[in-house]
C-alpha positions in Angstrom: 0.0 0.0 0.0 1.4 3.4 -1.0 1.9 5.9 1.9 -0.8 8.2 0.6 -3.3 5.3 0.3 -2.3 4.1 3.8 -3.1 7.4 5.4 -6.6 7.5 3.9 -7.3 3.9 4.8 -6.0 4.4 8.4 -8.2 7.5 8.8 -11.2 5.5 7.7 -10.4 2.7 10.2 -10.2 5.0 13.2 -13.3 7.0 12.2 -15.1 3.7 12.3 -13.8 2.6 15.7 -13.4 5.9 17.6 -16.6 5.6 19.7 -15.8 2.2 21.1 -12.0 2.3 20.8 -11.4 2.3 24.6 -13.9 -0.5 25.2 -12.2 -2.6 22.6 -8.8 -2.1 24.2 -10.2 -3.5 27.4 -11.7 -6.5 25.7 -8.8 -7.3 23.4 -6.2 -7.1 26.2 -8.2 -8.3 29.1 -7.5 -5.0 30.7 -3.7 -5.4 30.5 -3.4 -2.3 28.4 -4.0 -0.2 31.5 -0.9 -1.6 33.2 1.1 -1.3 30.1 0.1 2.4 29.8 0.9 3.1 33.4 4.4 1.6 32.8 4.8 4.0 29.9 3.9 7.0 31.9 6.3 5.9 34.7 9.1 5.7 32.1 8.9 9.5 31.5 8.4 10.2 35.2 6.2 13.3 35.1 7.3 15.8 37.7 5.0 16.3 40.7 6.2 19.8 41.3 7.8 21.3 38.1 9.9 24.4 38.7 8.7 25.8 35.4 5.9 25.1 32.9 6.4 21.4 31.9 5.1 20.3 28.5 4.6 16.8 27.2 3.4 15.6 23.8 1.5 12.5 23.1 1.9 11.6 19.5 -1.0 9.8 17.8 -2.7 10.2 21.1 -6.1 9.3 19.9 -8.8 9.3 22.7 -6.3 10.6 25.3 -5.6 7.6 27.5 -1.9 8.4 27.9 -2.3 12.2 28.1 -4.8 11.9 31.0 -2.4 9.6 32.8 0.4 12.0 32.4 -1.8 14.9 33.5 -2.9 13.1 36.6 0.7 12.0 37.4 2.2 15.5 37.0 1.8 18.6 39.1 1.0 22.2 37.9 2.2 23.9 35.9 2.1 21.1 33.3 0.5 21.0 29.9 -0.1 17.9 27.9 -0.7 18.0 24.1 -2.7 15.3 22.4 -1.7 15.2 18.7 -3.6 13.0 16.3 -4.6 13.2 12.6 -8.0 11.7 13.2 -10.8 14.1 14.2 -13.2 11.4 15.4 -10.6 10.1 17.9 -9.9 13.7 19.1 -13.6 14.4 19.6 -13.7 11.5 22.1 -10.5 12.9 23.8 -12.1 16.3 24.0 -15.2 15.0 25.7 -13.2 12.8 28.1 -11.0 15.7 29.1 -14.0 17.8 30.0 -15.5 14.9 32.0 -12.3 14.5 33.9 -11.9 18.3 34.6 -8.7 18.4 32.7 -9.6 20.7 29.8 -7.4 23.5 31.2 -4.3 21.2 31.1 -5.0 19.3 27.9 -4.3 20.8 24.5 -5.7 19.0 21.5 -4.1 19.4 18.1 -5.2 17.7 14.9 -2.1 17.3 12.8 0.2 14.8 11.1 2.9 13.1 13.2 5.2 13.3 10.2 5.0 17.1 10.2 4.6 18.3 13.8 3.3 21.9 13.9 5.6 23.0 16.8 8.9 24.8 17.1 12.0 22.8 17.7 12.8 22.2 21.4 9.2 22.8 22.6 8.5 19.7 24.8 10.0 18.2 28.0 8.8 14.7 27.1 7.1 12.8 24.4 5.1 9.6 24.4 3.2 7.4 21.9 1.1 4.3 22.6 -0.1 2.0 19.9 -0.1 4.8 17.3 3.2 5.0 15.5 2.6 1.8 13.6 -0.2 3.6 11.7 2.0 6.4 10.5 3.0 5.9 6.8 6.5 7.4 7.2 7.7 6.1 10.6 11.2 7.4 10.2 9.9 10.9 9.5 7.7 10.8 12.6 10.7 9.8 14.8 12.8 12.6 13.3 10.0 15.1 14.1 9.7 13.8 17.7 13.4 14.3 18.2 13.2 17.8 16.7 10.4 19.1 19.0 12.0 17.7 22.2 14.3 19.9 24.4 17.8 18.7 24.9 17.8 16.3 27.9 14.3 15.1 27.2 13.0 11.7 26.5 10.7 9.9 24.1 8.9 6.8 25.3 7.0 4.5 22.9 4.6 1.7 23.8 4.0 -0.6 20.9 2.9 -4.2 20.2 6.1 -6.1 19.4 7.4 -9.6 18.8 6.8 -12.3 21.4 10.0 -13.9 22.8 8.4 -16.8 24.7 8.3 -20.2 23.0 4.7 -21.3 22.5 3.2 -18.0 23.4 3.9 -16.7 19.9 1.6 -19.3 18.3 -1.2 -18.8 20.9 -0.9 -15.1 20.4 -1.2 -15.4 16.6 -4.3 -17.7 16.9 -5.9 -15.2 19.3 -5.0 -12.1 17.2 -6.2 -13.4 13.8 -9.2 -15.3 14.9 -10.6 -13.7 18.1 -9.9 -10.0 17.8 -11.7 -9.5 14.4 -14.7 -11.3 15.8 -14.7 -9.1 18.9 -14.6 -6.1 16.5 -17.6 -7.5 14.6 -19.6 -8.0 17.9 -18.7 -4.7 19.6 -18.1 -2.2 16.7 -20.1 -4.0 14.0 -17.1 -4.3 11.7 -14.4 -7.0 11.7 -12.2 -5.4 8.9 -10.8 -2.5 11.0 -9.5 -5.1 13.5 -8.0 -7.3 10.8 -6.1 -4.2 9.7 -4.9 -3.5 13.3 -3.7 -7.1 13.7 -1.8 -7.0 10.4 -0.3 -3.6 11.3 1.1 -5.1 14.5 2.8 -7.9 12.5 4.4 -5.4 10.1 5.8 -3.1 12.8 9.6 -3.4 13.3 10.7 -5.8 16.0 12.4 -4.6 19.1 15.9 -4.4 17.7 14.9 -2.9 14.4 12.8 -0.2 16.0 15.6 0.6 18.5 17.9 1.1 15.5 15.3 3.5 13.9 15.3 5.5 17.1 19.1 5.8 16.9 19.0 6.8 13.3 16.5 9.5 14.1 19.0 11.0 16.5 18.1 9.5 19.9 20.7 8.3 22.3 20.8 5.9 25.2 18.1 3.9 23.4 16.7 1.0 25.3 13.6 -1.3 25.3 11.8 -3.4 27.8 9.5 -6.3 27.0 6.2 -6.6 28.8 3.9 -9.7 28.8 6.5 -11.9 27.0 7.2 -9.4 24.3 3.5 -8.9 23.3 4.3 -5.2 23.9 7.6 -3.3 24.5 8.4 0.1 25.9 11.1 1.8 23.9 13.0 4.8 25.2 15.4 7.3 23.7 16.9 10.5 24.9 17.7 13.8 23.0 21.0 14.7 24.5 
């Protein structure tokens, strides 16, 4: 699929699933995604009492799960920006921010991760959870993330990865390709968006290859940590 075609297709997928995206995350992972996301937020260690305005960016932030966790873990003054290209997902994020009383600390920006609309050195931390695999030009998105971070700041990425436990890989494949699309059909009314999501997971670079991409984008002290046997991994890189 060409990059331009992929962007349009991905937009369509997420317009379809936005309203029940968070419910599906709970069902697909058995609630594990909550612990994975908490671990991601702990990786960037939001300051409880920042000495100056502290700004974090959640790239491909969708319905706001990570941004809300960062906001709740950090003290004032802290501003968290949710950036996503999909308006339907951001509509859900906007409503959730209002419900949680976080509208004054959450900024919502509809834009492309490959061309971030921010000045260089704007943010003190950046995160992304389960979103970068949907970006057509992943290398460009990583370069942009590096550009908008301040020196001494960190990018942390939570993504589905490659299972490193013998036997679990086969069970995971059976579950992914057979159960997840049927869950989508039952809950969202469509199986096809979830077939795409499963296939996008398999196409995403494995742990070592993604770490190499982070280094190529300019990040240093790059590491990754497998969770749940490598079903997901948290990648970290610093702009020094």
